[in-house]
C-alpha positions as CSV (number, residue, x, y, z in Angstrom):
1,M,35.7,53.7,25.5
2,Q,34.4,51.9,28.8
3,R,30.8,52.5,29.6
4,P,30.2,53.4,33.0
5,S,29.0,51.6,35.3
6,L,25.5,50.9,36.9
7,K,24.3,49.5,40.1
8,I,22.8,46.5,39.5
9,N,20.3,45.3,43.0
10,E,19.5,42.7,40.6
11,I,18.8,41.3,36.9
12,F,16.0,38.0,36.7
13,Y,13.3,36.9,34.3
14,S,9.4,36.4,35.2
15,I,6.7,38.0,34.6
16,Q,4.8,41.2,34.9
17,G,2.1,41.2,37.7
18,E,1.2,44.7,37.5
19,G,-0.5,47.5,34.8
20,K,-1.6,47.1,31.3
21,H,1.1,44.6,30.2
22,T,0.1,42.0,32.9
23,G,1.1,38.4,32.5
24,M,3.8,39.2,29.9
25,P,7.4,37.9,30.0
26,A,10.3,40.1,30.9
27,V,13.5,40.2,32.4
28,F,13.5,42.6,35.1
29,V,17.0,45.4,35.4
30,R,16.5,46.5,39.0
31,L,18.8,49.3,39.7
32,S,19.4,50.3,43.3
33,G,19.5,53.2,45.0
34,C,16.5,55.6,45.8
35,S,16.6,58.7,47.2
36,M,12.7,59.0,48.4
37,R,12.9,56.0,51.3
38,C,9.2,56.1,51.8
39,P,7.9,54.0,54.7
40,W,5.5,51.6,52.5
41,C,8.4,50.6,49.9
42,D,8.0,47.2,48.9
43,T,11.3,46.9,47.4
44,Q,13.5,48.2,49.7
45,Y,16.1,45.8,49.6
46,A,16.9,47.6,47.1
47,H,17.1,50.9,48.7
48,T,21.6,50.2,48.4
49,A,22.7,46.2,47.9
50,F,24.3,46.8,44.5
51,T,26.9,45.3,41.9
52,L,28.6,48.0,39.1
53,M,28.3,46.6,35.8
54,T,28.7,48.4,32.5
55,P,25.7,48.3,29.7
56,Q,27.4,44.8,27.7
57,Q,27.9,43.5,31.2
58,I,23.6,44.0,32.0
59,L,23.1,43.1,27.9
60,R,25.1,39.6,29.0
61,Q,23.1,39.1,31.1
62,V,20.1,39.9,30.0
63,Q,21.0,37.6,27.2
64,T,21.0,34.8,28.5
65,F,17.3,35.0,28.8
66,P,14.5,34.2,25.6
67,C,12.4,37.2,25.5
68,K,13.3,40.1,24.3
69,N,10.9,42.6,27.1
70,V,13.2,44.6,29.4
71,I,11.6,46.4,32.4
72,I,13.8,48.9,34.0
73,T,13.1,49.4,37.8
74,G,14.4,49.8,40.9
75,G,14.9,51.1,43.9
76,E,14.2,54.8,41.2
77,P,16.5,54.1,37.8
78,T,16.0,57.6,36.8
79,E,19.1,58.5,39.4
80,Q,21.9,56.6,37.4
81,P,23.0,57.9,34.1
82,L,20.6,55.1,31.8
83,T,21.1,56.7,28.3
84,P,24.6,54.1,27.7
85,L,22.0,51.0,28.8
86,L,19.3,52.2,26.9
87,E,21.9,52.4,23.7
88,T,22.7,49.2,24.2
89,L,19.5,47.9,24.6
90,K,18.1,49.4,22.0
91,A,21.1,48.1,19.4
92,A,20.8,44.4,20.4
93,G,16.5,44.6,19.9
94,Y,15.0,44.2,22.8
95,T,11.7,46.6,23.9
96,I,12.4,48.0,26.3
97,H,9.9,49.3,30.1
98,M,10.2,51.6,32.5
99,E,9.1,51.7,35.7
100,T,10.3,54.8,38.1
101,N,8.3,57.4,40.8
102,G,8.7,60.1,37.9
103,Y,10.0,63.1,40.3
104,K,13.3,63.7,37.5
105,D,12.3,64.8,34.5
106,T,14.2,61.9,32.1
107,D,14.8,62.2,28.3
108,V,12.9,58.7,27.6
109,S,12.6,58.9,23.1
110,L,14.5,55.5,23.8
111,I,11.9,54.0,26.3
112,D,9.4,51.6,24.7
113,F,6.8,51.8,27.2
114,V,6.8,54.2,31.0
115,T,5.0,53.9,34.3
116,V,5.1,56.9,36.4
117,S,3.8,55.5,40.2
118,P,4.4,59.5,41.5
119,K,5.0,58.9,45.2
120,R,6.1,62.6,47.6
121,Y,6.6,64.5,44.2
122,V,6.2,64.2,40.4
123,S,7.1,65.9,37.6
124,P,4.6,66.9,35.4
125,H,7.0,66.6,32.2
126,M,7.1,63.5,33.6
127,L,3.2,62.5,33.8
128,A,2.7,64.1,30.4
129,K,5.5,61.4,28.7
130,A,3.7,58.2,30.8
131,D,2.1,55.2,29.2
132,V,0.5,54.2,32.5
133,I,-0.1,56.8,35.6
134,K,-0.1,54.2,37.9
135,L,-1.5,55.4,41.9
136,V,-1.0,53.2,44.6
137,V,-4.0,53.0,47.0
138,G,-4.6,53.1,50.8
139,Q,-6.9,53.3,53.6
140,E,-4.4,56.8,54.4
141,T,-5.0,58.0,50.0
142,D,-6.4,61.2,50.2
143,L,-8.6,60.8,47.8
144,Q,-9.2,64.2,46.8
145,D,-5.3,65.0,46.0
146,L,-5.6,61.7,43.6
147,Q,-8.4,63.1,41.3
148,K,-5.4,65.9,40.3
149,Y,-3.6,62.6,38.2
150,F,-7.3,62.7,36.7
151,A,-6.8,64.9,34.0
152,Y,-3.7,63.6,33.1
153,Q,-5.8,60.8,31.2
154,N,-6.2,60.6,27.4
155,A,-5.5,58.8,24.0
156,K,-1.8,58.4,25.1
157,T,-1.9,57.5,29.3
158,Q,-4.1,55.3,30.8
159,I,-4.6,55.8,34.4
160,Y,-4.0,52.4,37.1
161,L,-4.9,52.4,40.6
162,Q,-3.4,50.1,42.8
163,P,-4.5,48.5,45.5
164,Q,-1.4,49.3,48.1
165,S,0.0,45.5,49.6
166,N,-3.3,44.1,47.9
167,L,-4.8,44.1,51.1
168,Q,-8.8,43.2,50.6
169,E,-9.8,46.9,52.4
170,N,-7.7,48.7,49.7
171,I,-8.9,46.4,46.5
172,D,-12.6,47.6,47.7
173,L,-11.7,51.7,47.8
174,C,-9.7,51.1,44.2
175,V,-13.1,49.8,43.2
176,K,-14.9,52.3,44.6
177,I,-13.4,54.6,43.0
178,I,-13.2,53.0,39.4
179,K,-16.8,53.0,39.2
180,Q,-17.3,56.8,40.2
181,N,-14.5,56.9,37.3
182,P,-15.2,54.8,34.9
183,F,-11.7,56.0,32.9
184,L,-9.7,54.8,35.6
185,R,-8.5,51.0,35.9
186,L,-7.6,48.5,38.3
187,S,-4.4,47.0,38.8
188,L,-3.5,43.8,41.0
189,Q,0.0,42.6,42.0
190,T,-0.8,39.4,40.6
191,H,2.8,38.2,40.8
192,K,2.4,38.3,44.3
193,M,-1.1,36.7,44.3
194,A,0.2,34.0,42.7
195,N,3.6,33.7,44.1
196,I,5.9,34.6,41.6
197,R,8.8,36.5,42.0
């Protein structure tokens, strides 16, 4: 039986540039579409452009790269039926990471590492399932509102602050907050600093 197709914006091989696994080689599978359409989104090109691909077609393209780490990202990947793709990748021996805004409570049992980056709304269930909660911080960020996420820090879940657009003023703000709350960590977008995809 033919498995359902997914809207794929791009598949490429690079280095994870942010968060806990900075520096890790990975195949990025970027799904198209996100209903939130945040104005500061740095992947707006993934909102509408896509190629329909079956899980097997995706796997064949992923297998052209010499790496067993796959990062599923978007857009917003949870807006499409992921289970057939996850099953296909796991059966082929891949370690699966997913980056999501977390607004939709999703089964993550086939995913090895989950990064939730909250936007306008986030499911508390997804925050509880996250391995990393990545909070983008800019000059307009409500710092009191930010603190509501701190309660999710535990032995499983680490919270990272990521300066919006790598701007120095935002880096300085993140460092100030982290020094006041030393359980937090800093995540810079090193792929942008290094000018790699």
